[in-house]
LUMSEBA-124506 format. One record per residue (C-alpha): residue number from 1; residue in one letter; y, x, z. Coordinates in nm, 3 decimals, always signed. Example, Ala and Ser with C-alpha at 12.3 -4.5 7.8 and 13.67 -1.06 7.14 Angstrom:
# residues 2
<1,'a',<-0.450,+1.230,+0.780>>;
<2,'s',<-0.106,+1.367,+0.714>>;
//
This chain:
# residues 198
<1,'m',<-1.156,-2.566,-4.344>>;
<2,'v',<-1.006,-2.227,-4.429>>;
<3,'l',<-0.831,-2.212,-4.765>>;
<4,'d',<-0.834,-1.860,-4.907>>;
<5,'n',<-0.714,-1.968,-5.253>>;
<6,'l',<-0.435,-2.200,-5.148>>;
<7,'d',<-0.208,-2.113,-5.442>>;
<8,'d',<-0.476,-2.207,-5.699>>;
<9,'l',<-0.552,-2.528,-5.511>>;
<10,'e',<-0.184,-2.621,-5.494>>;
<11,'d',<-0.159,-2.613,-5.872>>;
<12,'e',<-0.457,-2.846,-5.907>>;
<13,'i',<-0.337,-3.101,-5.655>>;
<14,'e',<-0.079,-3.347,-5.773>>;
<15,'d',<-0.058,-3.534,-5.444>>;
<16,'t',<+0.129,-3.369,-5.154>>;
<17,'a',<-0.140,-3.475,-4.901>>;
<18,'i',<-0.499,-3.360,-4.860>>;
<19,'d',<-0.785,-3.550,-4.702>>;
<20,'i',<-0.928,-3.331,-4.423>>;
<21,'g',<-1.193,-3.482,-4.199>>;
<22,'g',<-1.092,-3.836,-4.292>>;
<23,'r',<-0.723,-3.774,-4.220>>;
<24,'k',<-0.442,-3.731,-4.466>>;
<25,'v',<-0.263,-3.404,-4.397>>;
<26,'a',<+0.055,-3.298,-4.572>>;
<27,'l',<+0.024,-2.987,-4.786>>;
<28,'e',<+0.315,-2.828,-4.594>>;
<29,'d',<+0.120,-2.863,-4.267>>;
<30,'v',<-0.184,-2.704,-4.425>>;
<31,'e',<+0.031,-2.413,-4.546>>;
<32,'r',<+0.182,-2.368,-4.198>>;
<33,'a',<-0.162,-2.377,-4.036>>;
<34,'y',<-0.290,-2.124,-4.289>>;
<35,'g',<+0.011,-1.898,-4.215>>;
<36,'a',<-0.050,-1.927,-3.839>>;
<37,'l',<-0.416,-1.841,-3.895>>;
<38,'a',<-0.320,-1.535,-4.095>>;
<39,'q',<-0.079,-1.424,-3.818>>;
<40,'a',<-0.348,-1.480,-3.554>>;
<41,'k',<-0.589,-1.265,-3.755>>;
<42,'d',<-0.324,-0.990,-3.774>>;
<43,'i',<-0.266,-1.007,-3.397>>;
<44,'v',<-0.639,-1.000,-3.322>>;
<45,'s',<-0.678,-0.692,-3.537>>;
<46,'v',<-0.401,-0.516,-3.340>>;
<47,'v',<-0.475,-0.643,-2.984>>;
<48,'t',<-0.807,-0.497,-2.877>>;
<49,'p',<-0.981,-0.534,-2.539>>;
<50,'g',<-0.913,-0.168,-2.467>>;
<51,'k',<-0.540,-0.216,-2.520>>;
<52,'v',<-0.541,-0.525,-2.295>>;
<53,'i',<-0.714,-0.329,-2.018>>;
<54,'l',<-0.471,-0.039,-2.062>>;
<55,'a',<-0.169,-0.272,-2.048>>;
<56,'t',<-0.307,-0.443,-1.736>>;
<57,'g',<-0.358,-0.105,-1.572>>;
<58,'l',<-0.002,+0.000,-1.654>>;
<59,'v',<+0.140,-0.323,-1.508>>;
<60,'l',<-0.065,-0.274,-1.188>>;
<61,'l',<+0.052,+0.086,-1.167>>;
<62,'l',<+0.413,-0.031,-1.202>>;
<63,'l',<+0.368,-0.290,-0.925>>;
<64,'v',<+0.204,-0.040,-0.690>>;
<65,'s',<+0.477,+0.215,-0.764>>;
<66,'s',<+0.745,-0.044,-0.689>>;
<67,'f',<+0.579,-0.122,-0.356>>;
<68,'g',<+0.551,+0.250,-0.281>>;
<69,'v',<+0.920,+0.305,-0.346>>;
<70,'w',<+1.006,+0.011,-0.119>>;
<71,'h',<+0.763,+0.116,+0.153>>;
<72,'w',<+0.834,+0.489,+0.164>>;
<73,'m',<+1.182,+0.544,+0.026>>;
<74,'i',<+1.423,+0.260,+0.106>>;
<75,'p',<+1.594,+0.349,+0.437>>;
<76,'r',<+1.514,+0.105,+0.714>>;
<77,'d',<+1.361,+0.083,+1.059>>;
<78,'s',<+1.121,-0.193,+1.153>>;
<79,'i',<+0.965,-0.185,+1.499>>;
<80,'v',<+0.657,-0.394,+1.571>>;
<81,'v',<+0.485,-0.420,+1.910>>;
<82,'d',<+0.119,-0.521,+1.918>>;
<83,'s',<-0.022,-0.615,+2.256>>;
<84,'v',<-0.367,-0.724,+2.369>>;
<85,'y',<-0.433,-0.900,+2.699>>;
<86,'m',<-0.785,-0.916,+2.847>>;
<87,'q',<-0.918,-1.047,+3.175>>;
<88,'g',<-1.250,-0.997,+3.345>>;
<89,'g',<-1.421,-0.967,+3.681>>;
<90,'p',<-1.211,-0.679,+3.818>>;
<91,'g',<-0.874,-0.808,+3.696>>;
<92,'h',<-0.645,-0.789,+3.396>>;
<93,'v',<-0.578,-0.527,+3.128>>;
<94,'v',<-0.284,-0.507,+2.885>>;
<95,'l',<-0.291,-0.262,+2.594>>;
<96,'v',<+0.018,-0.206,+2.378>>;
<97,'q',<+0.080,-0.018,+2.054>>;
<98,'v',<+0.425,+0.039,+1.906>>;
<99,'h',<+0.464,+0.077,+1.527>>;
<100,'n',<+0.760,+0.191,+1.322>>;
<101,'h',<+0.686,+0.029,+0.986>>;
<102,'g',<+1.020,+0.152,+0.855>>;
<103,'s',<+1.091,+0.470,+0.663>>;
<104,'r',<+1.348,+0.613,+0.910>>;
<105,'q',<+1.291,+0.738,+1.262>>;
<106,'v',<+1.424,+0.568,+1.572>>;
<107,'t',<+1.533,+0.763,+1.877>>;
<108,'d',<+1.551,+0.704,+2.253>>;
<109,'l',<+1.254,+0.466,+2.241>>;
<110,'h',<+1.190,+0.289,+2.571>>;
<111,'v',<+0.916,+0.031,+2.629>>;
<112,'e',<+0.863,-0.143,+2.962>>;
<113,'l',<+0.577,-0.381,+3.047>>;
<114,'e',<+0.594,-0.620,+3.340>>;
<115,'f',<+0.307,-0.839,+3.457>>;
<116,'r',<+0.420,-1.117,+3.690>>;
<117,'d',<+0.270,-1.423,+3.854>>;
<118,'m',<+0.420,-1.765,+3.790>>;
<119,'e',<+0.636,-1.735,+4.104>>;
<120,'d',<+0.797,-1.426,+3.942>>;
<121,'g',<+0.625,-1.180,+4.173>>;
<122,'l',<+0.575,-0.842,+4.008>>;
<123,'l',<+0.204,-0.751,+4.004>>;
<124,'g',<+0.227,-0.441,+3.786>>;
<125,'s',<+0.450,-0.253,+3.544>>;
<126,'t',<+0.460,+0.057,+3.330>>;
<127,'t',<+0.712,+0.233,+3.111>>;
<128,'f',<+0.688,+0.448,+2.802>>;
<129,'d',<+0.965,+0.677,+2.676>>;
<130,'s',<+0.983,+0.885,+2.360>>;
<131,'s',<+1.270,+1.086,+2.222>>;
<132,'n',<+1.188,+0.969,+1.869>>;
<133,'l',<+0.939,+0.768,+1.667>>;
<134,'p',<+0.928,+0.875,+1.300>>;
<135,'g',<+0.890,+0.629,+1.015>>;
<136,'h',<+0.539,+0.500,+0.937>>;
<137,'v',<+0.407,+0.618,+1.275>>;
<138,'s',<+0.234,+0.424,+1.553>>;
<139,'v',<+0.206,+0.525,+1.915>>;
<140,'a',<-0.024,+0.415,+2.197>>;
<141,'g',<-0.140,+0.584,+2.514>>;
<142,'d',<-0.186,+0.570,+2.888>>;
<143,'d',<+0.178,+0.479,+2.949>>;
<144,'l',<+0.133,+0.173,+2.726>>;
<145,'e',<-0.172,+0.052,+2.920>>;
<146,'l',<-0.144,-0.170,+3.224>>;
<147,'t',<-0.431,-0.252,+3.461>>;
<148,'i',<-0.393,-0.512,+3.734>>;
<149,'a',<-0.685,-0.516,+3.976>>;
<150,'g',<-0.750,-0.789,+4.229>>;
<151,'a',<-0.538,-1.065,+4.072>>;
<152,'s',<-0.719,-1.393,+4.024>>;
<153,'v',<-0.846,-1.469,+3.674>>;
<154,'w',<-0.800,-1.842,+3.739>>;
<155,'e',<-0.419,-1.827,+3.729>>;
<156,'n',<-0.161,-1.795,+3.454>>;
<157,'y',<+0.073,-1.498,+3.440>>;
<158,'s',<+0.372,-1.380,+3.241>>;
<159,'l',<+0.377,-1.062,+3.039>>;
<160,'a',<+0.725,-0.931,+2.957>>;
<161,'i',<+0.775,-0.659,+2.699>>;
<162,'h',<+1.116,-0.491,+2.699>>;
<163,'l',<+1.198,-0.267,+2.403>>;
<164,'s',<+1.507,-0.057,+2.346>>;
<165,'y',<+1.582,+0.218,+2.094>>;
<166,'t',<+1.856,+0.366,+1.878>>;
<167,'n',<+1.812,+0.288,+1.510>>;
<168,'h',<+1.877,+0.525,+1.220>>;
<169,'r',<+2.239,+0.405,+1.199>>;
<170,'g',<+2.305,+0.504,+1.562>>;
<171,'e',<+2.310,+0.145,+1.691>>;
<172,'s',<+2.141,+0.052,+2.019>>;
<173,'v',<+1.881,-0.223,+1.982>>;
<174,'e',<+1.725,-0.418,+2.268>>;
<175,'k',<+1.454,-0.682,+2.249>>;
<176,'t',<+1.254,-0.871,+2.510>>;
<177,'w',<+0.947,-1.084,+2.451>>;
<178,'l',<+0.779,-1.304,+2.712>>;
<179,'h',<+0.419,-1.427,+2.683>>;
<180,'i',<+0.228,-1.658,+2.916>>;
<181,'v',<-0.127,-1.527,+2.956>>;
<182,'g',<-0.433,-1.616,+3.160>>;
<183,'e',<-0.547,-1.938,+2.994>>;
<184,'w',<-0.779,-1.738,+2.766>>;
<185,'t',<-0.990,-1.435,+2.852>>;
<186,'s',<-0.844,-1.243,+2.558>>;
<187,'e',<-0.518,-1.286,+2.369>>;
<188,'s',<-0.323,-1.074,+2.123>>;
<189,'f',<+0.042,-1.083,+2.028>>;
<190,'r',<+0.249,-0.925,+1.750>>;
<191,'d',<+0.620,-0.905,+1.827>>;
<192,'r',<+0.852,-0.801,+1.546>>;
<193,'g',<+1.192,-0.653,+1.601>>;
<194,'d',<+1.476,-0.683,+1.355>>;
<195,'t',<+1.466,-0.476,+1.039>>;
<196,'h',<+1.778,-0.265,+0.992>>;
<197,'w',<+1.834,-0.167,+0.628>>;
<198,'f',<+2.023,+0.140,+0.503>>;
//
């Protein structure tokens, strides 16, 4: 029940409670509800669907801009090594890609792959060297591919990935990851180095 003439009705009512839907409601509560309804009508007249969509778009733009500033501007290096191991009839293949997800370049990048049997016998290795790897750049290539022909596909092997570089602060960083492969015909690994800020 919406009361548009509440002041006139208040003069006519001697009791301070009104019967609404079988319940006694205090006149003060009715006045408060009527005031809230009037405020809601004012808000609805100001807040339109177009303004809500515009505000949502601005908030999304602000969030994307914040991510962009973090991703492209804040100085850091963050090296990630993705490797894929596959086996088949002729042998084994290891493919590696190195990413610098940071915004600053690293220098003196050195990656070494070693494929060994479980008795620690070296079956194959390769190395990749680069004078620098800029920020937001990935690198792959022949020197990051390792093919081992003739080794049994019924055995397990170890894949060692050695990474070393100089970060944007001039500090030498070295990491080594070891993966046991051979149980599955295809496996992939993502190895993350430390992130060095500022």
